C-alpha positions as CSV (number, residue, x, y, z in Angstrom):
1,X,-82.1,-57.6,-56.4
2,X,-82.4,-54.4,-54.3
3,X,-79.2,-55.4,-52.5
4,X,-77.3,-55.8,-55.8
5,X,-78.5,-52.4,-57.1
6,X,-77.6,-50.7,-53.7
7,X,-74.2,-52.4,-53.8
8,X,-73.5,-51.2,-57.4
9,X,-74.7,-47.7,-56.5
10,X,-72.4,-47.7,-53.5
11,X,-69.5,-48.7,-55.6
12,X,-70.2,-46.0,-58.1
13,X,-70.4,-43.3,-55.4
14,X,-67.2,-44.6,-53.8
15,X,-65.4,-44.6,-57.1
16,X,-66.7,-41.0,-57.9
17,X,-65.4,-39.7,-54.6
18,X,-62.1,-41.5,-55.0
19,X,-61.5,-40.0,-58.4
20,X,-62.5,-36.5,-57.3
21,X,-60.0,-36.7,-54.4
22,X,-57.2,-37.9,-56.8
23,X,-58.0,-35.1,-59.2
24,X,-57.9,-32.6,-56.3
25,X,-54.5,-33.9,-55.2
26,X,-53.1,-33.7,-58.7
27,X,-54.3,-30.1,-59.0
28,X,-52.8,-29.2,-55.6
29,X,-49.5,-30.8,-56.5
30,X,-49.1,-29.2,-59.9
31,X,-49.9,-25.7,-58.5
32,X,-47.0,-25.9,-56.1
33,X,-44.3,-26.9,-58.6
34,X,-41.5,-24.5,-59.5
35,X,-38.6,-25.2,-61.9
36,X,-35.1,-23.9,-61.6
37,X,-32.0,-24.4,-63.8
38,X,-29.4,-25.5,-61.2
39,X,-29.3,-26.9,-57.7
40,X,-28.0,-23.7,-56.0
41,X,-31.2,-21.9,-57.2
42,X,-33.3,-24.6,-55.6
43,X,-31.5,-24.0,-52.3
44,X,-32.5,-20.3,-52.4
45,X,-36.1,-20.9,-53.5
46,X,-36.5,-23.5,-50.7
47,X,-35.3,-21.0,-48.2
48,X,-37.5,-18.2,-49.4
49,X,-40.6,-20.5,-49.8
50,X,-40.1,-22.2,-46.5
51,X,-40.5,-25.7,-48.1
52,X,-44.0,-24.9,-49.4
53,X,-43.0,-25.7,-53.0
54,X,-41.9,-28.7,-54.9
55,X,-38.8,-27.8,-56.9
56,X,-37.8,-29.3,-60.2
57,X,-34.1,-28.9,-61.0
58,X,-33.6,-28.9,-64.8
59,X,-29.8,-29.5,-65.0
60,X,-28.7,-32.5,-62.8
61,X,-25.6,-32.2,-60.6
62,X,-22.3,-32.7,-62.4
63,X,-23.9,-32.1,-65.8
64,X,-22.5,-29.9,-68.5
65,X,-25.0,-27.3,-69.7
66,X,-23.3,-27.3,-73.2
67,X,-24.2,-30.9,-74.0
68,X,-27.2,-31.3,-71.8
69,X,-30.3,-33.0,-73.3
70,X,-33.7,-32.8,-71.8
71,X,-35.4,-36.0,-70.6
72,X,-39.1,-36.4,-71.2
73,X,-39.7,-36.5,-67.4
74,X,-37.9,-33.2,-67.0
75,X,-40.1,-31.6,-69.8
76,X,-43.2,-33.0,-68.1
77,X,-42.3,-31.5,-64.8
78,X,-41.5,-28.2,-66.5
79,X,-44.9,-28.2,-68.2
80,X,-46.6,-28.7,-64.8
81,X,-44.6,-25.9,-63.3
82,X,-46.1,-22.5,-62.6
83,X,-42.8,-20.7,-62.6
84,X,-39.4,-21.3,-64.1
85,X,-36.5,-19.3,-62.6
86,X,-33.6,-18.6,-65.1
87,X,-30.2,-17.2,-64.4
88,X,-28.8,-16.6,-67.8
89,X,-27.2,-19.9,-68.7
90,X,-26.6,-20.7,-72.4
91,X,-29.2,-23.4,-72.6
92,X,-31.8,-21.1,-71.1
93,X,-31.2,-18.5,-73.8
94,X,-31.7,-21.2,-76.4
95,X,-34.8,-22.8,-75.0
96,X,-36.7,-20.1,-73.0
97,X,-38.7,-18.8,-76.0
98,X,-39.7,-22.4,-76.9
99,X,-40.8,-23.0,-73.3
100,X,-43.0,-19.9,-73.4
101,X,-44.6,-21.0,-76.7
102,X,-45.2,-24.6,-75.7
103,X,-46.1,-24.0,-72.0
104,X,-48.3,-20.8,-72.1
105,X,-49.1,-21.0,-68.3
106,X,-45.4,-21.1,-67.4
107,X,-44.2,-17.8,-66.0
108,X,-40.5,-17.4,-66.8
109,X,-38.6,-15.2,-64.3
110,X,-35.0,-14.1,-64.9
111,X,-33.3,-14.0,-61.6
112,X,-30.5,-11.8,-63.0
113,X,-32.8,-9.0,-64.0
114,X,-31.9,-5.7,-62.4
115,X,-28.8,-7.2,-60.7
116,X,-25.4,-5.6,-61.5
117,X,-22.9,-8.4,-62.0
118,X,-19.4,-8.0,-60.8
119,X,-17.0,-7.4,-63.7
120,X,-14.1,-9.8,-63.9
121,X,-10.9,-9.4,-65.8
122,X,-10.3,-11.9,-68.6
123,X,-6.6,-11.3,-68.7
124,X,-4.3,-13.6,-66.7
125,X,-1.5,-11.7,-65.2
126,X,1.6,-12.9,-63.4
127,X,3.6,-10.7,-61.2
128,X,7.3,-11.1,-61.8
129,X,10.1,-9.4,-60.2
130,X,11.9,-7.4,-62.8
131,X,14.9,-5.3,-62.3
132,X,14.2,-1.9,-63.6
133,X,17.1,0.1,-65.0
């Protein structure tokens, strides 16, 4: 009888340590997750963080931001992220406030803040050779 009790007690202790280790791994993983909107941002974040972070890219390659729909898996990763880097895309402007409300621990950082963008000309000009009189 003592052997059975000792065996059950050993299983309980083993199970407790296994669960504690799994919980610790989950906490470590979630604290190193950062979300970005597009793949080029992920490239820069990886270079700066020296591969110490897991990066969640919201908009998959070859996707159109105007008709993009969030997958539940993407939202789950965003919820586990500590930081979300934005760059001023239309879908970010629509959803950022909702993200802040639903994910209070998520820190949203606008990568465009305090950066002067280069102005482009919207007109399309052609140079034609005209004979002036």
